[in-house]
VOGU-21370 format. One record per residue: residue number from 1; residue in three letters; x, y, z of N, C-alpha, C in turn. Coordinates in nm, 3 decimals. Layout:
% residues N
<r num="NUM" residuo="ALA" n_c1="X" n_c2="Y" n_c3="Z" ca_c1="X" ca_c2="Y" ca_c3="Z" c_c1="X" c_c2="Y" c_c3="Z"/>
...
***
This chain:
% residues 57
<r num="1" residuo="MET" n_c1="0.082" n_c2="-0.120" n_c3="0.000" ca_c1="0.000" ca_c2="0.000" ca_c3="0.000" c_c1="0.087" c_c2="0.126" c_c3="0.000"/>
<r num="2" residuo="ILE" n_c1="0.193" n_c2="0.124" n_c3="0.078" ca_c1="0.280" ca_c2="0.241" ca_c3="0.086" c_c1="0.347" c_c2="0.268" c_c3="-0.049"/>
<r num="3" residuo="CYS" n_c1="0.379" n_c2="0.165" n_c3="-0.124" ca_c1="0.444" ca_c2="0.182" ca_c3="-0.254" c_c1="0.346" c_c2="0.231" c_c3="-0.360"/>
<r num="4" residuo="ILE" n_c1="0.220" n_c2="0.199" n_c3="-0.345" ca_c1="0.120" ca_c2="0.237" ca_c3="-0.444" c_c1="0.092" c_c2="0.387" c_c3="-0.439"/>
<r num="5" residuo="VAL" n_c1="0.082" n_c2="0.444" n_c3="-0.322" ca_c1="0.048" ca_c2="0.587" ca_c3="-0.309" c_c1="0.153" c_c2="0.676" c_c3="-0.375"/>
<r num="6" residuo="PRO" n_c1="0.283" n_c2="0.661" n_c3="-0.346" ca_c1="0.381" ca_c2="0.747" ca_c3="-0.414" c_c1="0.382" c_c2="0.729" c_c3="-0.565"/>
<r num="7" residuo="SER" n_c1="0.366" n_c2="0.606" n_c3="-0.613" ca_c1="0.367" ca_c2="0.586" ca_c3="-0.758" c_c1="0.242" c_c2="0.647" c_c3="-0.821"/>
<r num="8" residuo="PHE" n_c1="0.129" n_c2="0.640" n_c3="-0.752" ca_c1="0.007" ca_c2="0.702" ca_c3="-0.804" c_c1="0.023" c_c2="0.853" c_c3="-0.811"/>
<r num="9" residuo="LEU" n_c1="0.079" n_c2="0.913" n_c3="-0.707" ca_c1="0.099" ca_c2="1.058" ca_c3="-0.707" c_c1="0.198" c_c2="1.100" c_c3="-0.813"/>
<r num="10" residuo="GLY" n_c1="0.296" n_c2="1.017" n_c3="-0.841" ca_c1="0.393" ca_c2="1.049" ca_c3="-0.945" c_c1="0.333" c_c2="1.047" c_c3="-1.084"/>
<r num="11" residuo="GLU" n_c1="0.230" n_c2="0.966" n_c3="-1.103" ca_c1="0.165" ca_c2="0.956" ca_c3="-1.233" c_c1="0.059" c_c2="1.063" c_c3="-1.254"/>
<r num="12" residuo="CYS" n_c1="0.012" n_c2="1.124" n_c3="-1.148" ca_c1="-0.091" ca_c2="1.227" ca_c3="-1.159" c_c1="-0.029" c_c2="1.354" c_c3="-1.214"/>
<r num="13" residuo="ASN" n_c1="-0.105" n_c2="1.425" n_c3="-1.294" ca_c1="-0.061" ca_c2="1.554" ca_c3="-1.343" c_c1="-0.097" c_c2="1.658" c_c3="-1.240"/>
<r num="14" residuo="LEU" n_c1="0.002" n_c2="1.709" n_c3="-1.170" ca_c1="-0.023" ca_c2="1.806" ca_c3="-1.064" c_c1="-0.003" c_c2="1.948" c_c3="-1.112"/>
<r num="15" residuo="ASN" n_c1="0.003" n_c2="1.970" n_c3="-1.242" ca_c1="0.017" ca_c2="2.102" ca_c3="-1.300" c_c1="-0.112" c_c2="2.179" c_c3="-1.278"/>
<r num="16" residuo="PRO" n_c1="-0.107" n_c2="2.290" n_c3="-1.204" ca_c1="-0.229" ca_c2="2.364" ca_c3="-1.177" c_c1="-0.286" c_c2="2.435" c_c3="-1.299"/>
<r num="17" residuo="GLN" n_c1="-0.206" n_c2="2.452" n_c3="-1.403" ca_c1="-0.253" ca_c2="2.520" ca_c3="-1.522" c_c1="-0.204" c_c2="2.445" c_c3="-1.646"/>
<r num="18" residuo="PRO" n_c1="-0.269" n_c2="2.334" n_c3="-1.679" ca_c1="-0.221" ca_c2="2.250" ca_c3="-1.788" c_c1="-0.227" c_c2="2.318" c_c3="-1.925"/>
<r num="19" residuo="GLU" n_c1="-0.306" n_c2="2.423" n_c3="-1.940" ca_c1="-0.318" ca_c2="2.489" ca_c3="-2.069" c_c1="-0.209" c_c2="2.594" c_c3="-2.091"/>
<r num="20" residuo="ALA" n_c1="-0.111" n_c2="2.605" n_c3="-2.002" ca_c1="-0.007" ca_c2="2.706" ca_c3="-2.012" c_c1="0.072" c_c2="2.695" c_c3="-2.142"/>
<r num="21" residuo="SER" n_c1="0.105" n_c2="2.576" n_c3="-2.185" ca_c1="0.181" ca_c2="2.558" ca_c3="-2.310" c_c1="0.102" c_c2="2.610" c_c3="-2.429"/>
<r num="22" residuo="ARG" n_c1="-0.027" n_c2="2.582" n_c3="-2.432" ca_c1="-0.112" ca_c2="2.629" ca_c3="-2.542" c_c1="-0.121" c_c2="2.781" c_c3="-2.541"/>
<r num="23" residuo="LEU" n_c1="-0.137" n_c2="2.841" n_c3="-2.422" ca_c1="-0.146" ca_c2="2.986" ca_c3="-2.413" c_c1="-0.016" c_c2="3.053" c_c3="-2.459"/>
<r num="24" residuo="LEU" n_c1="0.097" n_c2="2.996" n_c3="-2.423" ca_c1="0.225" ca_c2="3.052" ca_c3="-2.469" c_c1="0.242" c_c2="3.038" c_c3="-2.619"/>
<r num="25" residuo="ALA" n_c1="0.199" n_c2="2.927" n_c3="-2.675" ca_c1="0.207" ca_c2="2.909" ca_c3="-2.820" c_c1="0.117" c_c2="3.009" c_c3="-2.891"/>
<r num="26" residuo="ASP" n_c1="-0.003" n_c2="3.029" n_c3="-2.838" ca_c1="-0.095" ca_c2="3.128" ca_c3="-2.896" c_c1="-0.034" c_c2="3.268" c_c3="-2.889"/>
<r num="27" residuo="ALA" n_c1="0.027" n_c2="3.300" n_c3="-2.776" ca_c1="0.090" ca_c2="3.432" ca_c3="-2.760" c_c1="0.204" c_c2="3.449" c_c3="-2.860"/>
<r num="28" residuo="GLY" n_c1="0.280" n_c2="3.345" n_c3="-2.884" ca_c1="0.388" ca_c2="3.352" ca_c3="-2.981" c_c1="0.339" c_c2="3.381" c_c3="-3.121"/>
<r num="29" residuo="ARG" n_c1="0.224" n_c2="3.324" n_c3="-3.156" ca_c1="0.166" ca_c2="3.350" ca_c3="-3.289" c_c1="0.108" c_c2="3.491" c_c3="-3.299"/>
<r num="30" residuo="LEU" n_c1="0.060" n_c2="3.544" n_c3="-3.188" ca_c1="-0.005" ca_c2="3.674" ca_c3="-3.189" c_c1="0.091" c_c2="3.792" c_c3="-3.173"/>
<r num="31" residuo="ILE" n_c1="0.212" n_c2="3.769" n_c3="-3.127" ca_c1="0.301" ca_c2="3.877" ca_c3="-3.087" c_c1="0.327" c_c2="3.979" c_c3="-3.199"/>
<r num="32" residuo="GLU" n_c1="0.340" n_c2="3.935" n_c3="-3.322" ca_c1="0.367" ca_c2="4.029" ca_c3="-3.432" c_c1="0.241" c_c2="4.101" c_c3="-3.478"/>
<r num="33" residuo="SER" n_c1="0.132" n_c2="4.029" n_c3="-3.493" ca_c1="0.011" ca_c2="4.088" ca_c3="-3.549" c_c1="-0.075" c_c2="4.160" c_c3="-3.446"/>
<r num="34" residuo="ASN" n_c1="-0.075" n_c2="4.113" n_c3="-3.323" ca_c1="-0.162" ca_c2="4.171" ca_c3="-3.222" c_c1="-0.095" c_c2="4.160" c_c3="-3.085"/>
<r num="35" residuo="PRO" n_c1="0.002" n_c2="4.248" n_c3="-3.056" ca_c1="0.078" ca_c2="4.236" ca_c3="-2.932" c_c1="-0.006" c_c2="4.249" c_c3="-2.805"/>
<r num="36" residuo="ASP" n_c1="-0.113" n_c2="4.328" n_c3="-2.811" ca_c1="-0.198" ca_c2="4.342" ca_c3="-2.692" c_c1="-0.264" c_c2="4.209" c_c3="-2.656"/>
<r num="37" residuo="SER" n_c1="-0.312" n_c2="4.138" n_c3="-2.757" ca_c1="-0.373" ca_c2="4.007" ca_c3="-2.731" c_c1="-0.269" c_c2="3.907" c_c3="-2.681"/>
<r num="38" residuo="ALA" n_c1="-0.148" n_c2="3.917" n_c3="-2.734" ca_c1="-0.041" ca_c2="3.827" ca_c3="-2.688" c_c1="-0.012" c_c2="3.851" c_c3="-2.541"/>
<r num="39" residuo="MET" n_c1="-0.004" n_c2="3.977" n_c3="-2.502" ca_c1="0.022" ca_c2="4.008" ca_c3="-2.361" c_c1="-0.094" c_c2="3.964" c_c3="-2.273"/>
<r num="40" residuo="GLN" n_c1="-0.214" n_c2="3.973" n_c3="-2.325" ca_c1="-0.331" ca_c2="3.927" ca_c3="-2.249" c_c1="-0.323" c_c2="3.776" c_c3="-2.226"/>
<r num="41" residuo="GLN" n_c1="-0.279" n_c2="3.701" n_c3="-2.328" ca_c1="-0.262" ca_c2="3.556" ca_c3="-2.314" c_c1="-0.156" c_c2="3.525" c_c3="-2.208"/>
<r num="42" residuo="ILE" n_c1="-0.044" n_c2="3.596" n_c3="-2.213" ca_c1="0.063" ca_c2="3.572" ca_c3="-2.117" c_c1="0.018" c_c2="3.611" c_c3="-1.976"/>
<r num="43" residuo="GLY" n_c1="-0.053" n_c2="3.722" n_c3="-1.965" ca_c1="-0.103" ca_c2="3.765" ca_c3="-1.835" c_c1="-0.202" c_c2="3.668" c_c3="-1.774"/>
<r num="44" residuo="SER" n_c1="-0.275" n_c2="3.598" n_c3="-1.858" ca_c1="-0.376" ca_c2="3.505" ca_c3="-1.807" c_c1="-0.313" c_c2="3.378" c_c3="-1.750"/>
<r num="45" residuo="LEU" n_c1="-0.183" n_c2="3.356" n_c3="-1.775" ca_c1="-0.117" ca_c2="3.239" ca_c3="-1.719" c_c1="-0.120" c_c2="3.239" c_c3="-1.567"/>
<r num="46" residuo="PHE" n_c1="-0.115" n_c2="3.356" n_c3="-1.508" ca_c1="-0.110" ca_c2="3.365" ca_c3="-1.363" c_c1="-0.244" c_c2="3.397" c_c3="-1.302"/>
<r num="47" residuo="TYR" n_c1="-0.344" n_c2="3.427" n_c3="-1.383" ca_c1="-0.476" ca_c2="3.462" ca_c3="-1.333" c_c1="-0.580" c_c2="3.377" c_c3="-1.405"/>
<r num="48" residuo="PRO" n_c1="-0.602" n_c2="3.253" n_c3="-1.362" ca_c1="-0.696" ca_c2="3.164" ca_c3="-1.431" c_c1="-0.836" c_c2="3.220" c_c3="-1.444"/>
<r num="49" residuo="VAL" n_c1="-0.880" n_c2="3.303" n_c3="-1.350" ca_c1="-1.013" ca_c2="3.362" ca_c3="-1.359" c_c1="-1.019" c_c2="3.454" c_c3="-1.479"/>
<r num="50" residuo="GLN" n_c1="-0.909" n_c2="3.522" n_c3="-1.508" ca_c1="-0.904" ca_c2="3.612" ca_c3="-1.622" c_c1="-0.920" c_c2="3.535" c_c3="-1.752"/>
<r num="51" residuo="ILE" n_c1="-0.871" n_c2="3.413" n_c3="-1.759" ca_c1="-0.886" ca_c2="3.333" ca_c3="-1.880" c_c1="-1.033" c_c2="3.317" c_c3="-1.912"/>
<r num="52" residuo="SER" n_c1="-1.112" n_c2="3.278" n_c3="-1.814" ca_c1="-1.254" ca_c2="3.258" ca_c3="-1.835" c_c1="-1.320" c_c2="3.389" c_c3="-1.875"/>
<r num="53" residuo="TYR" n_c1="-1.281" n_c2="3.497" n_c3="-1.811" ca_c1="-1.342" ca_c2="3.626" ca_c3="-1.841" c_c1="-1.311" c_c2="3.668" c_c3="-1.985"/>
<r num="54" residuo="THR" n_c1="-1.186" n_c2="3.651" n_c3="-2.029" ca_c1="-1.151" ca_c2="3.693" ca_c3="-2.164" c_c1="-1.215" c_c2="3.602" c_c3="-2.269"/>
<r num="55" residuo="LEU" n_c1="-1.237" n_c2="3.477" n_c3="-2.237" ca_c1="-1.303" ca_c2="3.388" ca_c3="-2.332" c_c1="-1.450" c_c2="3.423" c_c3="-2.349"/>
<r num="56" residuo="LEU" n_c1="-1.510" n_c2="3.485" n_c3="-2.249" ca_c1="-1.651" ca_c2="3.522" ca_c3="-2.257" c_c1="-1.673" c_c2="3.648" c_c3="-2.338"/>
<r num="57" residuo="GLN" n_c1="-1.571" n_c2="3.727" n_c3="-2.358" ca_c1="-1.587" ca_c2="3.853" ca_c3="-2.431" c_c1="-1.595" c_c2="3.830" c_c3="-2.579"/>
***
């Protein structure tokens, strides 16, 4: 039982913001054509509530 718990936790994705890679890739594509939107994407990495708010607009 003791061996199962650490291995299970090691397999779990504990990344609190799994979409960070996608947001950074989107920001990279936007940086030349629309720098404000790129900065908004980067800023949303640290404020998950902002992501939802910007998607609703």
